[in-house]
N, C-alpha and C positions, 0 to 999 in steps of 0.2 A: 551533583546529580546530572546524568546525561539527558540532553534534550531529545525528545521524540518528535520527529516531523512525520505527519501522516499526509501523503500525497494522494489526492483523489482526482484522477482524470474524469471530467464530467461531460457526458453526452446525454445523460438522463437526469436533468435537474429535478424532476418530480420525485426522485428518490432521496434527495439530499436531507430532508427532515429525518428520515429513518436512519440514514448513514450517520448523521450528526449525533443522534441519540445513542449510538453504539460506541462513540469515541470516548476514551477515558479522560478524566480531568487531567490537566497539566500538559496534554499533548498539543502540539502546534499543528492545526489542521489547515492544509493548503488545497484549495479547490482550484483546479486548472481547467479552464474552459475557453472556448473561442468567443471572444467578446463580439465578434462580427456576425455571429449566427443568432437569429431570433429564436428564442425558446418559448413554446407555449407551455407554461408551467404553473404550478400552484403559487399562491401568494407567499407561502413560507419559503419555497425554493427561490423565488425572486428576491425575497428579503436576504436569504443567505448569500446569494450571488452579489447583491448590491451593498448590503450592510452586514458584513460578517461579524459573528459574535466572537469566536475563538479562532478564526481562520484568516488566512491571507489569500485573497483571490488574485490570481494573475492569469494572463491568458494570451491566447491566439496560438493555438497549436492543435494538431489532430493526430490520429493514429497512435500506435504504442510509443512513439518517441516523445509523447507529451511528458513522460517521466523525465526525459532529458531536459526539457524546458524547466521543470522544477529544479533539477540539479543545478542548472545554469543561472537561475534567477532567485534562488532562496539564499538566505544568509547562513549556509551550512558551514560547519567548522569541525575540526577533529574533536571527537567526543560525542558528536551527534549521531543519532540512529534514525533510520528511515523505514517507514512501512508504507507499502503501496496498497491502498484501499480503493478498489474500483467502485463505481457508483451503483453496482448491483450486488456488492458484497457487504457484509456487516462484520464488525468485530465481535468475537465471542466473549462472554463473561470471563472465560479462563485466560484471556489475553494478558491479564495482570500477572498470572503465573509465568507466562512466557517473558513478559517485560522484566520480571524480577531476575531473570537469568542474564541480563545485559552485563557483559564484561568486555572491556576494551581489547582483550586478547583475541576475541572472536571476530572473524570476518563477517559472519552472519549467523543468525539463529534460524533454523528451519523447524517448522512445527506443523501440526496436523490441521486439516480443514474438515468441517462438517458439510455434507451435501445431502439434501433431502432426508435429513434425520440420521444419517450414518456417517462414519468416518470415510472421507473420500479415498484415501489410499492407506493401506496398512501392509507393512510398516511405512513410516514416513521415509521417503527416499529422494534422491536427486535424479532418478531415472527419467529419460526422455518421455514426455507426455504424462508423467506422474508427479510433476511439480508445477506450481503456479506462482506468479509474482506476489500473490496474496498470502503465501505461506512462508514468507521470509521477513526477518528484521535485518536490515543492512547497516553495517558500521561504515559511516561516511569516510573514515580515515583510510579504509581499504578500497573504497568504491569511487573516490572523487575523480579518477581519470578514466573510468569505464562507463560507456554509454550503451543504451538499448539500441538494437537494430530494428528495422521495420520489416519483420518477417513473421510468418505463421508460427515460428518456434522462438520468438523473441524472448519469452520468459526463460525457457530452457537454456538458450544460448547465454543470456546474461548471467543466470545463476551458475551455470557450469564454469564460465570464465571467472566469475567472482570466487568460486570455491577453490580455485587454484592459488589464491593469494594468501592462504593461511588457514589456521584451524577453524572448524565449524562446530557449532553445537546443534545436534539434531535431537529433538524431543518428540515424544508421541502426543504431548498435550495439544488439544484442539484450541487454536487461537483465533480462527475466523470461520464464518459461514460463507461457503462458495456459492455464488449466484443466488443467494437467498432471496433477493428482490425480484428475481425472474420466476420464482416458484409461485408467487401470488397470482 
């Protein structure tokens, strides 16, 4: 069975309880946050940050390259898959259908996102500004030497570069809620 690492860059620890509730059993949840920044947060968020249940907390990084910190500091190996779950997104109940498609021949699996009750983009595509880091499952075997850049189009750049490395699986299934915790 392939291991699934879920990397959550955290600047909103108050959302962590809801994020945690959306994560499927068996996934390895990795919350990455800057240990040097004081967070005014809920008791549950502080508990998650200090005494993780299913996650490994590592830290000291900022901006979109925090994902690189995860790549460089987690025990990733060939056969592992990575999902980037920002702390304002949630995993959709259909994520298990997406996860069932994991096959080591694919570089990544691209899936749909729900936003404010509707599908964010239709059809699911890799077009600029129509893809988000929260709409892909990444095969570590193909991604281990590719890193995120720090730009406004970092998601698109990373996904485009990764897509050149082999076959993709693109599905219309909704696998995540985009900015769901900003809607509240």
